[in-house]
MITILUM-447291 format. One line per field, with one value per atom (N, C-alpha, C): atom name; residue number from 1; residue in one letter; x, y, z. Coordinates in nm, 4 decimals. Each point is the difference from the previous one (the first is absolute). Last residue first. Layout:
BEGIN
atomo = c(CA_...)
num = c(NUM_...)
residuo = c(A_...)
xx = c(X_...)
yy = c(Y_...)
zz = c(Z_...)
END
This chain:
BEGIN
atomo = c(N_CA_C_N_CA_C_N_CA_C_N_CA_C_N_CA_C_N_CA_C_N_CA_C_N_CA_C_N_CA_C_N_CA_C_N_CA_C_N_CA_C_N_CA_C_N_CA_C_N_CA_C_N_CA_C_N_CA_C_N_CA_C_N_CA_C_N_CA_C_N_CA_C_N_CA_C_N_CA_C_N_CA_C_N_CA_C_N_CA_C_N_CA_C_N_CA_C_N_CA_C_N_CA_C_N_CA_C_N_CA_C_N_CA_C_N_CA_C_N_CA_C_N_CA_C_N_CA_C_N_CA_C_N_CA_C_N_CA_C_N_CA_C_N_CA_C_N_CA_C_N_CA_C_N_CA_C_N_CA_C_N_CA_C_N_CA_C_N_CA_C_N_CA_C_N_CA_C_N_CA_C_N_CA_C_N_CA_C_N_CA_C_N_CA_C_N_CA_C_N_CA_C_N_CA_C_N_CA_C_N_CA_C_N_CA_C_N_CA_C_N_CA_C_N_CA_C_N_CA_C_N_CA_C_N_CA_C_N_CA_C_N_CA_C_N_CA_C_N_CA_C_N_CA_C_N_CA_C_N_CA_C_N_CA_C_N_CA_C_N_CA_C_N_CA_C_N_CA_C_N_CA_C_N_CA_C_N_CA_C)
num = c(83_83_83_82_82_82_81_81_81_80_80_80_79_79_79_78_78_78_77_77_77_76_76_76_75_75_75_74_74_74_73_73_73_72_72_72_71_71_71_70_70_70_69_69_69_68_68_68_67_67_67_66_66_66_65_65_65_64_64_64_63_63_63_62_62_62_61_61_61_60_60_60_59_59_59_58_58_58_57_57_57_56_56_56_55_55_55_54_54_54_53_53_53_52_52_52_51_51_51_50_50_50_49_49_49_48_48_48_47_47_47_46_46_46_45_45_45_44_44_44_43_43_43_42_42_42_41_41_41_40_40_40_39_39_39_38_38_38_37_37_37_36_36_36_35_35_35_34_34_34_33_33_33_32_32_32_31_31_31_30_30_30_29_29_29_28_28_28_27_27_27_26_26_26_25_25_25_24_24_24_23_23_23_22_22_22_21_21_21_20_20_20_19_19_19_18_18_18_17_17_17_16_16_16_15_15_15_14_14_14_13_13_13_12_12_12_11_11_11_10_10_10_9_9_9_8_8_8_7_7_7_6_6_6_5_5_5_4_4_4_3_3_3_2_2_2_1_1_1)
residuo = c(G_G_G_N_N_N_I_I_I_H_H_H_K_K_K_E_E_E_I_I_I_L_L_L_T_T_T_K_K_K_I_I_I_E_E_E_D_D_D_K_K_K_S_S_S_L_L_L_L_L_L_R_R_R_G_G_G_S_S_S_S_S_S_V_V_V_V_V_V_K_K_K_E_E_E_N_N_N_I_I_I_V_V_V_M_M_M_G_G_G_P_P_P_T_T_T_A_A_A_L_L_L_I_I_I_G_G_G_Y_Y_Y_N_N_N_M_M_M_I_I_I_K_K_K_V_V_V_I_I_I_D_D_D_E_E_E_V_V_V_K_K_K_E_E_E_I_I_I_Q_Q_Q_A_A_A_D_D_D_Y_Y_Y_H_H_H_N_N_N_E_E_E_E_E_E_V_V_V_V_V_V_E_E_E_R_R_R_I_I_I_A_A_A_K_K_K_E_E_E_L_L_L_A_A_A_K_K_K_C_C_C_K_K_K_P_P_P_C_C_C_G_G_G_T_T_T_G_G_G_L_L_L_V_V_V_K_K_K_I_I_I_N_N_N_I_I_I_S_S_S_M_M_M)
xx = c(2.6926_-0.1402_-0.1575_0.3714_-0.1180_-0.0279_0.3134_0.0720_-0.0674_-0.2363_0.0148_0.1580_-0.2928_-0.0402_0.0657_0.1764_-0.0284_-0.0687_0.1279_0.1132_-0.0362_-0.3014_-0.0293_0.1706_-0.1429_-0.1345_0.0522_0.3089_0.0241_-0.1424_0.0222_0.0721_-0.0326_-0.2691_-0.0643_0.1081_0.0996_-0.0924_-0.0432_0.2538_0.0926_-0.1123_-0.1753_0.0646_0.0592_-0.0516_-0.0470_0.0464_-0.0414_0.0865_-0.0253_-0.1633_-0.0814_0.1648_-0.0610_-0.0527_-0.0353_0.0644_0.0392_-0.0878_0.1257_-0.0869_0.0835_0.0890_-0.0957_-0.0889_0.2698_0.0155_-0.1274_0.3507_-0.1157_-0.0449_0.4311_-0.0419_-0.1786_0.2110_0.0626_-0.0718_-0.1599_0.0446_0.0434_-0.0194_-0.0261_0.0578_-0.2062_0.0720_-0.0373_0.0095_-0.0411_0.0655_-0.1500_0.0964_-0.0785_-0.1135_0.0977_-0.0284_-0.3190_0.0309_0.0976_-0.1406_-0.0339_0.0505_0.1379_-0.0517_-0.0249_0.2072_-0.1346_-0.0767_0.4187_-0.0347_-0.1299_0.3499_-0.0566_-0.0525_0.1600_-0.1963_0.0320_0.3731_-0.1371_-0.1170_0.4221_-0.0210_-0.1270_0.1209_-0.0665_0.0303_0.1799_-0.1958_-0.0249_0.3730_-0.0287_-0.1322_0.1975_-0.0900_0.0125_-0.0280_0.0520_-0.0684_0.1865_-0.0529_0.0400_0.0019_0.0479_-0.1388_0.1755_-0.1106_0.0648_-0.0649_0.1065_-0.0912_-0.0960_-0.0662_0.1401_-0.1460_0.0872_-0.0077_-0.1949_-0.0195_0.1014_-0.0547_0.0618_-0.0641_-0.1931_-0.0513_0.1255_0.0983_-0.0437_-0.0205_0.1850_0.0962_-0.0924_-0.2194_0.0213_0.1176_-0.2753_-0.1036_0.1223_0.2027_-0.0218_-0.0974_0.0771_0.1289_-0.0119_-0.3440_0.0053_0.1219_-0.0976_-0.0683_0.0026_0.2446_0.0557_-0.0777_-0.1698_0.2047_0.0260_-0.4025_-0.0085_0.1012_0.0593_-0.0055_-0.0662_0.1653_0.0973_-0.0551_-0.3056_0.0690_0.1025_-0.1882_-0.1817_0.1848_0.1984_-0.0490_-0.0895_0.2262_-0.0501_-0.0780_0.3000_0.0651_-0.0954_-0.1598_0.1163_0.0629_-0.2235_-0.0259_0.0421_-0.0908_-0.0026_-0.0710_0.2179_-0.0608_0.0293_0.0643_-0.0073_-0.0531_0.1341_-0.0815_0.0750_0.0167_0.0550_-0.1050_0.0859_-0.0579_0.0337_0.0978_0.1029_-0.1285_-0.0707_-0.0173_0.0342)
yy = c(5.2992_0.0820_0.0030_-0.3204_0.0833_0.0804_-0.2333_0.0504_0.1219_-0.2159_0.0728_0.0477_-0.3216_0.0617_0.1362_-0.4493_0.0645_0.1964_-0.2945_0.0981_0.0535_-0.2715_0.1252_0.0355_-0.4055_0.1580_0.0997_-0.3741_0.0803_0.0915_-0.2677_0.0776_0.1082_-0.3699_0.1540_0.1107_-0.4348_0.0920_0.1145_-0.3130_0.0859_0.0535_-0.0491_-0.1482_0.0693_0.1422_0.0679_-0.1187_-0.0376_0.0048_-0.0814_0.3791_-0.1456_-0.0485_0.3825_-0.0792_-0.1460_0.5102_-0.0738_-0.1497_0.4187_-0.1374_-0.0170_0.4006_-0.0715_-0.0743_0.4846_-0.2169_-0.0062_0.3834_-0.0287_-0.1566_0.1991_0.0477_-0.0154_-0.1798_0.1720_0.0209_-0.4220_0.0623_0.1204_-0.4652_0.1340_0.0844_-0.4538_0.0267_0.1516_-0.3953_0.1276_-0.0083_-0.4253_0.0494_0.1582_-0.0284_-0.0185_-0.1477_0.3807_-0.0794_-0.0247_0.3471_-0.0361_-0.1205_0.5104_-0.1797_-0.0550_0.4619_-0.0202_-0.1320_0.1775_-0.0063_0.0094_0.0104_0.1226_-0.0469_-0.3406_0.0396_0.1617_-0.2878_-0.0316_0.0901_0.0762_0.0767_-0.0585_-0.1489_0.0847_0.0668_-0.4176_0.0606_0.0542_-0.1720_0.1094_0.0194_-0.1865_-0.1569_0.1090_0.0202_0.0968_-0.0667_-0.0261_-0.0668_0.0967_0.0671_0.0381_-0.0575_0.0762_-0.0985_0.0752_0.2005_0.0334_-0.1007_0.0459_0.0123_-0.0060_-0.0478_0.1351_0.0109_-0.4245_0.1159_0.0612_-0.4525_0.1135_0.1377_-0.4410_0.0881_0.1477_-0.3968_-0.0705_0.1041_0.0989_-0.0131_-0.0365_0.1423_0.0996_-0.0135_-0.3757_0.1479_0.0295_-0.2339_-0.0524_0.0966_0.1671_-0.0243_-0.0875_0.0633_0.1426_-0.0713_-0.3568_0.0228_0.1936_-0.1286_-0.1460_0.0166_0.2149_0.0839_-0.0684_-0.2089_0.1360_0.0759_-0.3925_-0.0155_0.1479_0.0711_-0.0578_-0.0637_0.0865_0.1295_-0.0061_-0.3791_0.1277_0.1078_-0.2591_-0.0762_0.0575_0.3515_-0.1471_-0.0351_0.3791_-0.1073_-0.1543_0.4656_0.0150_-0.1519_0.4056_-0.1416_-0.0460_0.3077_0.0411_-0.1720_0.1945_-0.0696_0.0089_0.3307_-0.0374_-0.1201_0.2724_-0.1167_0.0968_0.2905_-0.0079_-0.0920_0.1373_0.0435_-0.1008_0.2637_-0.0364_0.0130_0.0975_0.0135_-0.0781)
zz = c(0.2582_0.0341_0.0553_-0.1830_-0.1387_0.0879_0.2500_-0.1209_-0.0698_0.3690_-0.0278_-0.0710_0.0033_-0.0036_0.0369_-0.0894_-0.1059_0.0026_0.3334_0.0277_-0.1923_0.2437_0.0700_-0.0788_-0.1811_-0.0293_0.0296_0.0696_-0.1414_-0.0103_0.4347_-0.0201_-0.1354_0.0357_0.0627_0.0380_-0.2441_-0.0903_0.1087_0.2024_-0.0905_-0.1052_0.4865_-0.1159_-0.0712_0.5050_-0.1191_-0.0906_0.5105_-0.0326_-0.1739_0.4834_-0.0973_-0.0930_0.3211_0.0618_-0.1306_-0.1496_0.1121_0.0626_-0.4510_-0.0103_0.1769_-0.3115_-0.0642_0.0614_0.1817_0.0093_-0.0420_-0.1293_-0.0050_0.0703_-0.1260_0.0760_0.0632_-0.3988_-0.0414_0.1624_0.0783_-0.2056_-0.0131_0.4178_-0.0005_-0.1674_0.3039_-0.1147_0.0120_0.4018_-0.0384_-0.1091_0.3059_-0.0187_-0.1135_0.4318_-0.1106_-0.0571_0.3145_-0.0423_-0.0815_0.0557_0.1707_0.0085_-0.2551_0.0070_0.1343_-0.0903_0.0132_-0.0072_-0.0533_-0.1209_0.0445_0.2792_-0.0036_-0.1644_0.2252_0.1112_-0.0981_-0.1445_-0.0578_0.0895_0.1365_-0.1098_-0.0945_0.4340_0.0079_-0.1766_0.0841_0.0203_0.0077_-0.3060_0.1218_-0.0131_-0.3580_0.0831_0.2316_-0.6541_0.1545_0.0555_-0.5211_0.1396_0.0998_-0.5671_0.1143_0.1166_-0.5681_0.1351_0.1139_-0.5160_0.1215_0.0873_-0.5550_0.1593_0.0861_-0.5130_0.0348_0.1747_-0.3495_0.0279_0.1164_-0.2666_-0.0146_0.0629_0.0891_-0.1062_-0.0356_0.3059_-0.1785_-0.1319_0.4592_-0.1198_-0.1584_0.4126_-0.1013_-0.0443_0.1893_-0.0313_-0.0836_0.3120_-0.1505_-0.0982_0.4114_-0.0556_-0.1218_0.3218_-0.0903_-0.0841_0.2557_-0.1185_-0.0725_0.4098_-0.1146_-0.1238_0.3966_-0.1204_-0.0341_0.2166_-0.1025_-0.0436_0.2924_-0.1249_-0.0863_0.4398_-0.1146_-0.1297_0.3702_-0.0271_-0.1444_0.2126_-0.0973_-0.0850_0.3512_-0.0881_-0.1269_0.3862_-0.0310_-0.1348_0.1781_-0.0870_0.0379_0.0567_0.1292_-0.0709_-0.2907_0.0920_0.0517_-0.4172_0.1338_0.0767_-0.5149_0.0425_0.2004_-0.4716_0.1455_0.0614_-0.5167_0.0996_0.0917_-0.3478_0.0817_0.0807_-0.5226_0.0749_0.1306_-0.5285_0.1440_0.1058_-0.5710_0.1961_0.0567)
END
């Protein structure tokens, strides 16, 4: 099952670090996932988050305002894969 992951952020260091961590988790665990970076502030605001970075899986906001650890990212992805 393919999942769609979006990283919401305007390009701050935390946003870039979150995107890098997500890409590493996806690669290390061989997840079938598309990763997209959303930098447009209007699109970010449409998700209703108040602080970046944000992480969206299959159009559901799963995190905002903090840099997640790789373990946290893996847990969130697996929760969506397993339903």
